[in-house]
VOGU-3710 file (C-alpha; in Angstrom, 3 decimals, decimal comma):
1> mhqlyiaavi> 79,123/-50,612/51,078  75,508/-50,226/52,177  76,598/-50,002/55,808  79,079/-47,253/54,964  76,431/-45,283/53,068  73,944/-45,556/55,947  76,650/-44,486/58,393  77,399/-41,453/56,204  73,730/-40,448/56,235  73,515/-40,714/60,024
11> islaavlfwe> 76,821/-38,932/60,681  76,073/-36,104/58,235  72,617/-35,580/59,723  73,960/-35,452/63,264  76,845/-33,166/62,313  74,731/-30,660/60,374  71,975/-30,582/63,024  74,657/-29,777/65,594  76,130/-27,122/63,270  72,643/-25,618/62,872
21> slsplhstpt> 72,390/-25,219/66,644  75,591/-23,153/66,609  75,007/-21,001/63,527  71,360/-21,092/62,376  70,009/-18,919/59,574  66,655/-18,929/61,362  66,505/-19,369/65,115  63,658/-21,541/66,426  62,466/-21,240/70,042  61,787/-24,973/70,343
31> vplarwlhnl> 63,131/-28,120/68,725  60,737/-29,106/65,865  60,636/-32,693/67,126  57,355/-33,708/65,436  58,539/-32,416/62,058  61,879/-34,133/62,448  60,193/-37,431/63,268  57,961/-37,276/60,176  60,919/-36,321/57,952  63,213/-38,985/59,374
41> alsvlalgas> 60,553/-41,701/59,161  60,038/-40,869/55,484  63,814/-40,790/54,996  64,171/-44,312/56,393  61,563/-45,603/53,929  63,202/-43,737/51,039  66,635/-45,074/51,957  65,203/-48,590/52,122  63,778/-48,144/48,616  67,196/-47,067/47,307
51> llapllfwsv> 68,859/-50,117/48,843  66,149/-52,370/47,413  66,678/-51,080/43,863  69,781/-53,185/42,969  68,040/-56,386/44,079  64,972/-55,498/42,016  67,118/-54,538/39,014  69,033/-57,800/38,917  65,889/-59,848/39,567  64,165/-58,272/36,567
61> trmlgvqpsg> 67,185/-58,712/34,266  67,456/-62,378/35,204  63,744/-62,914/34,733  63,986/-61,354/31,252  67,152/-63,282/30,455  69,115/-60,095/29,878  72,868/-60,136/30,491  74,107/-56,518/30,474  77,487/-56,275/28,766  79,264/-53,660/30,867
71> gwlarwgvpp> 82,766/-52,376/31,317  82,630/-49,807/28,519  85,106/-47,440/30,179  87,736/-50,178/30,419  87,038/-51,363/26,857  87,541/-47,839/25,548  90,940/-47,758/27,222  90,064/-44,962/29,635  92,848/-44,686/32,242  91,966/-45,053/35,954
81> wgqwlaaflv> 91,987/-41,309/36,617  89,697/-40,824/33,615  87,326/-43,475/34,921  87,107/-41,622/38,240  86,446/-38,342/36,434  83,824/-40,016/34,229  82,118/-41,515/37,270  81,817/-38,118/38,968  80,634/-36,325/35,813  78,150/-39,031/34,823
91> ldgmayvlhr> 76,664/-39,380/38,308  76,395/-35,641/38,867  75,085/-35,118/35,338  72,450/-37,819/35,734  71,414/-36,352/39,072  70,986/-32,973/37,381  68,976/-34,366/34,446  66,709/-36,527/36,604  66,172/-33,663/39,034  65,247/-31,286/36,241
101> lshavpwlwr> 62,878/-33,869/34,736  61,265/-34,251/38,162  60,206/-30,622/37,900  59,130/-30,785/34,243  57,192/-34,076/34,046  53,879/-33,831/35,962  53,763/-37,364/37,366  57,421/-37,137/38,434  56,711/-33,785/40,057  53,970/-35,390/42,154
111> lhavhhsdve> 56,624/-37,615/43,714  59,270/-34,913/43,998  56,824/-32,375/45,460  56,921/-34,383/48,697  60,503/-33,171/49,126  59,594/-29,569/48,296  56,503/-29,434/50,500  58,585/-29,039/53,660  57,767/-25,544/54,917  61,088/-25,287/56,736
121> ldattahrhh> 64,551/-26,222/55,562  67,130/-28,056/57,623  69,274/-31,176/57,559  66,264/-33,505/57,851  64,850/-32,109/54,591  67,839/-33,477/52,647  66,623/-37,080/52,853  62,883/-36,365/52,909  61,908/-38,028/49,626  59,044/-40,260/48,630
131> plenllisll> 60,193/-43,919/48,521  58,891/-44,323/44,973  61,010/-41,391/43,818  64,161/-42,913/45,304  63,332/-46,309/43,822  62,752/-44,835/40,360  65,928/-42,739/40,367  68,000/-45,717/41,495  66,512/-47,953/38,801  67,292/-45,346/36,131
141> tlpvlvllap> 70,865/-44,833/37,357  71,833/-48,498/37,790  71,818/-49,506/34,093  74,189/-46,659/33,240  76,586/-47,720/35,988  76,408/-51,350/34,876  77,213/-50,435/31,267  80,049/-48,040/32,084  81,355/-50,037/35,074  83,382/-47,210/36,655
151> pvmavltysl> 85,567/-48,079/39,675  83,435/-49,101/42,652  85,433/-46,789/44,898  84,723/-43,859/42,573  80,980/-44,502/42,769  81,156/-44,905/46,543  83,230/-41,748/46,943  80,805/-39,685/44,866  77,831/-41,141/46,776  79,344/-40,246/50,149
161> lavavstvah> 80,253/-36,778/48,886  76,703/-36,274/47,600  75,277/-37,253/51,009  77,530/-34,771/52,813  77,028/-31,880/50,371  73,261/-32,393/50,118  72,850/-32,469/53,901  74,891/-29,286/54,334  73,099/-27,596/51,390  69,712/-28,209/53,011
171> gnlrlpaald> 70,944/-27,058/56,408  69,481/-24,140/58,300  72,950/-22,611/58,239  74,334/-19,094/58,145  77,655/-18,957/56,353  79,637/-15,729/55,937  78,405/-14,146/52,697  81,875/-13,930/51,150  82,594/-17,591/51,950  79,290/-18,760/50,492
181> ralrrivvtp> 79,881/-16,732/47,309  83,323/-18,262/46,874  82,216/-21,829/47,602  79,184/-21,845/45,328  81,430/-21,496/42,301  82,573/-25,074/42,868  80,041/-26,738/45,178  76,365/-26,373/46,126  76,029/-24,246/49,274  73,099/-23,643/51,667
191> ayhrmhhsre> 72,310/-20,199/50,218  72,530/-21,507/46,640  70,226/-24,466/47,276  67,839/-22,453/49,427  66,615/-20,718/46,272  65,582/-24,118/44,910  63,229/-24,560/47,869  61,601/-21,149/47,495  57,808/-21,035/47,317  58,145/-18,902/44,169
201> qpqtdsnyat> 58,104/-21,252/41,171  60,724/-19,446/39,029  63,174/-19,984/41,872  61,951/-23,517/42,575  62,671/-24,381/38,950  66,344/-23,448/39,224  69,541/-24,462/41,036  69,019/-28,191/40,403  72,620/-29,227/41,098  73,424/-31,908/43,677
211> vfpwfdyllg> 77,166/-31,545/44,312  78,730/-29,311/41,663  76,747/-26,308/40,314  78,464/-26,410/36,925  75,555/-27,925/34,990  73,303/-25,132/36,293  75,788/-22,516/35,100  76,345/-24,196/31,735  72,666/-24,839/30,992  71,244/-21,570/32,293
221> sasavpvdgg> 69,306/-22,936/35,253  71,200/-21,071/37,984  69,305/-18,328/39,783  70,832/-15,473/41,737  71,181/-15,678/45,498  69,856/-12,590/47,321  72,145/-10,522/49,519  70,544/-11,921/52,694  71,408/-15,483/51,639  67,721/-16,414/51,413
231> ratimgleyh> 66,823/-15,454/54,983  63,606/-13,750/53,811  62,741/-16,434/51,253  59,619/-18,439/52,069  60,182/-22,188/51,873  57,827/-24,883/50,592  55,064/-24,796/48,016  51,930/-22,742/47,570  49,937/-25,808/48,642  50,260/-28,634/51,191
241> repasqtlpa> 51,391/-26,172/53,862  48,955/-27,127/56,598  50,216/-29,378/59,447  47,900/-32,213/58,374  49,835/-32,446/55,087  53,141/-32,945/56,897  52,435/-36,241/58,674  54,015/-39,473/57,456  50,746/-40,967/56,080  49,924/-37,704/54,315
251> lllapfrplr> 53,396/-37,502/52,759  53,191/-41,085/51,488  49,754/-40,471/49,969  50,501/-36,983/48,632  51,458/-38,053/45,055  48,071/-39,725/44,655  46,021/-36,736/45,810  45,220/-33,423/44,095  48,143/-31,029/44,341  45,984/-28,089/45,319
//
C-alpha cells in the first residue's frame, strides 16, 4: 500500500510537470531547478513523516494499553457502497476541517505557512509541507479511520485520487476557461485552488477543499475565480519571500522563527 502511494506521488508529479511544459499558465525562461530541489527534498521528509505516523500511533496505543474498538460502519449495518461513500465523505471532510483549522489556529498556521510560502505555484508545491504538519494530520486522521474501519480499498482509492487532484490543482496549468468552470463544480481545479495560494489573505483563507469543493460551497468558504484564471494573482505570503527563506534548512526552521 505504501509502495503504491509513493508510486502515485512520483507518477503524478512527473505527469503534471510534463503537462506544465506543454500548457503553462506562466512561462518561465529557465527550469527552476534549485526551487524544485528544495521543494522535493521537503516533500520526501513530509512523506516519510506521513508513513511513520501509523507506526507511532500503534506504538503509543500499545504503550497506553488502549485497544481501539473499531468497525463502526460494519456494526451499524452500512452496506459496502455506503461504506465507500462514507470513506470518501469522511476523509474529504476531515481534510477540509483540518485545513481550515491550519489557517485559524496560530501554531498550526506556522506549520502550514511553509506550504503557502512558495512564491510560485507548480506541481512541486503540492507536496511541499512541513514534516510536522504531515505527522500531525496523519495522527489526527488515523483514530477516525480505526474507529470507522471503512474498506481498505476505499481509503486507498481516495488517497490516490487526492494525490492526483492535489498535484493537478497546484500545477502551473492553463485550462480552457469553460472547462475549468465546469470542472470546479465537482472537483478542485488549478484556477480554483490558485486563489487559495494568493498573497491576499481574504483569498488565502478560502477554497480549502482537497478533492471535492462541496464543503467550500456549503460552508461559505469558496471565493470567486477571476476571469484570467488567476494569471495576475501574486502567489505566496507577504513575508518569507526572499530566496534565503526558500532553502530546505530555512523551510524546516520556519515554524520556529518570527513570521514577519
